[in-house]
N, C-alpha and C positions, 0 to 999 in steps of 0.2 A: 263915209266909207273909209276915208283915210284914218279917221279917229278909231274905228273898230280894229283896223289892221294894227295900228299902234298899240292898242290894248292887248291884242293877242300875242304881239311880239314882246310885250313887257317893256315898251318904251315909256319914258317920262315926258309929260307935256312941258312946253317951254314956260319959264316963269312968267307970271302975269297973265296967264291964260284963264285963271280963275277955276281950273279943274283940279281935282285931287289926284294923288298918285295912283296909277293903274295897278290891278291885281296880276301877279305873275301867272303865266300860262301853266296848267298842269300837264301839258303834253310831254315835257322832258321827263317828268317823274314816271308817267305811265310807260314811256318807252324804256326807261331804266329798269322798272320792275319786270316788264316783259322780257327784257334781255336776261335778267338774273334767272327767271323761271326757265327760259329756254336753255340757258347754260346748265341748270340743275338737271333738266330732263335729258340733256345730252350726256351729262356725266353719270347719271344714275345707273345705266347698264354697266359702266366701268366699275363703279363702287360695288355693285352686286357681284360682278365677277371676282373682284378682289376679296370680298367677304367669303365667297364660295371657296376660293383658293385657301384662305386662312382656315376655314372650317375643315377642309380636307387635310391640311397640314396638322391642325390640332388633333384631329381624330387619329392620324397616323402616329403622332407622338404619344397620345393616350394609350393606344394599343401596344406600343413598345414600353409602356410603364413610365414615361417621362412626363408626369403630370405637372411638374413645376413649369415646364415650358409650354405644355398643352393648354393649361387653363387660360392664360391671357389671350391666346389666339381664339379659342372657342368662345370666350366671353365677348370679344370684340365682334366676332362674326354672327353671333346669335341674333341680335336685333335686326340685322339686314338680311341675313340668309339663314332662316330657321329650318333646321332639319331635325326630326325626332331622334335619329341615330346620333347626330352630333350632340344634342342636349343630353342624351343618355350617357355619352362618353364624358361630358362635362360633369354630370352628377356623380358618376363613378370616380372621377378624379377628386371631387370634393371629399368623398368618403376616404379615398386613399390618403388625402392630406389632413384628415381629421376634422374637416369642417362639416359636421353632420347636419347642422341646421340648414346650411345652404343646400346640401344634398337632398334633404327631405323636401325642401321647397321646390327644387328642380324635378324630383320624382313626382311630386304631387301635381305640378303643372303639366308634366308630360303625360301622366296617367289620366288626366282629365280630357285629353284630346280624343277626338273621334277619328278613327281611320277613314281616309278618303280614297277615291279611286285613283287619284294622282300620286299617291304614295307608293314607294317601292316596298319590296318585302322587308328590307332592313328597318324601314321606318315603322311599319306595322308591328314588327317584332319588338322594337324598342319600346313602344307604348305598352305592350303586354308585360315586358320585363320590368318597366318602371313601376307598375302597380304592385308586383310581387316584392320588389326591392324596397318599396316604400314601407310596407308592413314590417319588414325586418329592421330597417334603419330606425323606425319609430320606437322599437323595443330597446334599441341601444341608446337613444337620446335620454339623458336624465331630466327629471323635472324637479322644480323647487316650488313649494308653497309654504304658507305661513299659518300658524295657529295664533290668533290674537289673544293675548293674556286678558284683555278687556276691551270694550268698545273705545275707539279713539275718534274724537271729533276732527274732521278735516284730514283724515289719514291719507298720505300719499306715499307710495312705495315705488322705487325705481330699481331696475336691474341693469347695470352698466349704462345708466343714464336714460333708459327707456321706461316710460311710465307703465305700471302694471295696473290694469283696470280692476281686477279682483284678486288681491293677494292670497286669498284662501283657496283659489283654484290653481292646479299645477301649471307651471309655466315651463316650457322646454328651454333648456340652457345647453351651451356647448360643454361637452365633457373635457376634463383635464385642463380647463381654462378658468382662471380666477374670475368669479362673478362678484362685482362690487354692488353691495346692497346699501341703499340709502332709504331711510324712512323718516318721515316727519309728520307731526300732527299739532293741532292747536294746544298750546300750553305745555308741549313736551320738548325735551332736548332731542336734537337730531341724532339719529342712530346711523352709524357707518360701520359696515362689516364686510368681510371678504370670505367667500366660501368656494371651494373647488370640489366638484362632484365627479364621481367615477361613472363610467358607462352603465346605463340601466338603473341607476339609483333613483328612488322615489322619496325624496326628502321632504319631511314636514318640519319646518323650523319654528320654534316658539318666537314670537315677536313681542318684546316688552319695551316700551318707551318710558323712560324715566321722566317724571315731572321736571320742569325747569327749576333751577335752584330757588327762585323767589316764589314758586307755587307748590313746592314739594310737600310742605306740611299741610297746606290747605287741600290739595287734591288727593293725597294718599287715602284718607278715610272714604271719600266718595268713590274713588276708583275701585276699592275692594267691594263696596256695596253695589256699584253699577255692574261689575263683572258677572255677578251671580254665580261665580265659581270660586272654590277655594284654591289658593295658590299651592304650589308643590309642598311648601313647608306646613300648610294648614290642612292637610288631608291625610287620611290613614293610608298606610302602605303595607303590603304583605310580600314576603319574599323568602329566599333561601340563601345560605352562605356556606361555602366550604371553609372549614376552620381546622387549623392544625396547631398543635402545641409543640414547641421546640424546647427541649430540656437539655441544655449543654452539660457536658461532663463537669465543667467547672462549678455548676450549681450543685450537682450531686456531691462534689468533693467538699461542699460546705458542711455536710453532715456525715460524710464517711469517705473511705478510700476505695479506689477502683471506679467502677461505673463506666459509662460511655455516653456520648451524645445520642439522645433518643428523639425520634420524630413521631408524634402521636396524631394520626389523621382523624378527622371527624367532620361534623357539619351541624347546622342549626336552621330551624325555621324562625323567621323574624316577623313580628307584627309591630308596626310603628303607629303609635296613637296619633290622632288628628289634632295635635297641638304643635306649637313651634317655640323655639328659643326658650328652653331647650326642647329637643325631641326626646321622646321616651320610647325605647324599644323593648318589647317583651320577647324573649327567645326561649325555645326548647332545643337543647343541643345533645349531641352524641359524640363520644370520643372512644377510640379503640386503643387500649393500652397493651396490645399483644407485644410481647418482648421475648426475643431469644435469649440464649445464655449470656449472662453479664456478671463479671466478678465484683464482689462488694463485701466490705466489712466496716464496722464502726471505727471511728477515729481512736487512736491510742491503744488498739488491740494488736496482738502479735500476728505475724504473717499466717500462722496456722488457723486463724479465724476466718479466712476468706471463704465465701460461699458463692455458688453459681445461682443467680437469681433469674427466674423465668416467670412470665406473666401471660395470662389469657384474660385479663380484666377488661371489662367494658363499662363505661360510665355514661350517665345521663345528667344533663345540666338544665336548670331553670334559672334564668337571670333577668334582671332589670338593668338596662343600660341607659344612661342619660348623657346626651351629647349636645353641645352648642355648635352652631354653624357659623362659618365665616366665608362669604362669597369670594371666589378667586377671579371672577370676571364680571363684566357689567351686566351680562344677560342672566347670570345665576345658573349657568349650565354646569359650572364646576364649583365645588365648595369644600372647604377644609372643616373637618369635624374633630372635636376634642371633648373629653368628658371622663366618665368613670362607670364602673359596673359592679353590681353586687348580686349574689345568688347562692345557690346550693348545688352541690354535686352528689351523685348517688352511684356507688359501684354496685350495680344491680346484677352483674353476671361475671363469672370467671373466677380463677384462682391465682394466688401468688405462691409460687413454688420456690423452696430453698433447699440446696444440696451442698454439703461440705465439699471443699475442693482441695486439690493438691497440685503442686508443680511437677511437670515432667522431670524425671530424674531425682525428684524429692529435694531439689536445690532451689531456694527462693529466687524468683526472677520476675518476669513480666506477668502480672496477674491475668492479662488477656490470653495467656497461653495455658492457664490452669484448667484442669479437667475435673469432672464430677467424680466423687468417690462412689464406689458401688456398695459400700457398707463399712463397718468398723474394720480397720486394717485391711481393707480391700481397695486397691491391690496390696499384696503383702509388703510389709516394710513401711507403710504409709501411716502408721498409728499416730504419729505426731499431728497429722492433718486429718486423717479419717479415724475418728474415735467415737466413744459413747460417753463423753464427759461434758460437764458444764451445760451452758444454755443450748448448745446445738447438738446435744447427744443423739437426738432422733431425726436430725435434719438430712434425710436421704429421700429426695423427691417429696419433701414435706410441704403440705398445703397449709400456709399460714392462716390462722383464724382471723376473723374480723375484729375491729375494735370492740364491738359489742360482746365478743366472746373472749376478750382479754388478749387478743393477738395484735398484730401490727398492720394487718390489711385494712386499708381505708374502707369505710362503709358510707356514712353520710358526713359531709365536710363542707366548709364554707368555700365560696368562689368569689374572689376579689380581683378587680382589674383597675389599675391606676398607674399611669394614665392610659386612657383608651383613645387612640388617634386614628384618623381615617380621612380618605378623600372620596367624594361622591361625584358622579358625572351623569348628567341627563342625556340619554341616548334616544329619546323619543317622547311622544306626547305624554305617555303614562309609564315610563320606564326609567329606572335609575340603576347604575352599577356602583357598587361599594367596594372599596379596598380599606382594610383595617389592620392595625397592629396594636398590641397592648402588652403590658407587663402584668401577669397574673400569678396567683399563688400555685397555679398548675403548670407554669412555664410561660415562655414567650409565645403569645398568640399571634398568628398570621391568618388573614382571611380575605376572601373575595366572594362576591355574590351579586345578586340582582333583586330589585324590588319592583312591584307593579303598583301603581296608584289605584285606589278604590274610589 
């Protein structure tokens, strides 16, 4: 009996008794655990009351528009003292602070609750409002997905460190916040990019992983074959471009006096063959050479030879343009183009009018102030300028014949562009925007347009 009591009390037997050390009694531990539980049960109502008070303060701050102070209170109170009205206030504050993903999560959780008989009217109303606000906020949340340039073995894609199970499906991301993209696959160099989306954007971003340096040559042929798709450079494209020709006065002064800077608007349809390096573009273009009054005369002739030139000409162009590409970024979304173009132009419509001109007051001066003569010596005293002599005897609203008729109006003429420079940008799965500039025999060409892949 004495021995059993010693064991329960955790006493050690005296040396030499031949018995082993006794096992400590579990009674103190049980008593301690019960004490902690009892203390927790006693303090639980107090914590609940504190959470309720925090929740009320948080809601009050949220209603007054102070979401910065309201959010910590509402977040702390929610796990212990859940109220639909308080959770709605928290979600609304997330929206006000631009945290749309958190807001959607809160609205979704609240909208999934079922109203109960213990809820007050404000809680039931909060549930209904959460469902309608969720639909609106989901429209504002941008999504990001990827178009794989080819199949990648062991592909892993992370957005801000979070693994994306299916990169081809849209993933919601926070607007106006930089999203860090990390992608890796077997035998491929790791890709790191950053993108920032606007509200409501639905972005499909091309995903291209370069082979590692030691495998690039070996994998490149198999990658193109495995993809089953032509890359952007190896597919036909069709599009349209706005093109304008700028003819500076200095260029006109190379062949005559007078003139002015002229801007010739136009455009072209473009078909790009399905080949690469170089690309071959076939174009059909149009240019409007309508021109108001402009003084002009040949070099080395007297002031009395000035004429007012007017044009209603319109031209069509057919060209073949060859450009090489140089990528400007690792993904190939931007590229620099350079090359040349050849073709033919045809003035298919309109006239080139020439009329003798005289200076006001019949005193030589600024040719841009010269007026058209009404006929020989009309107005009176203008015979030196307005006459019926020499090559311009009948140049009074005179329609210049074409080259084929022995005149000076262009009819069919060559079109040359060298150099032809440009920048192209990929803006979608099958869309490219092109900007171009060139020196041509028709003036300085400036253009912008878009192409769609076929």
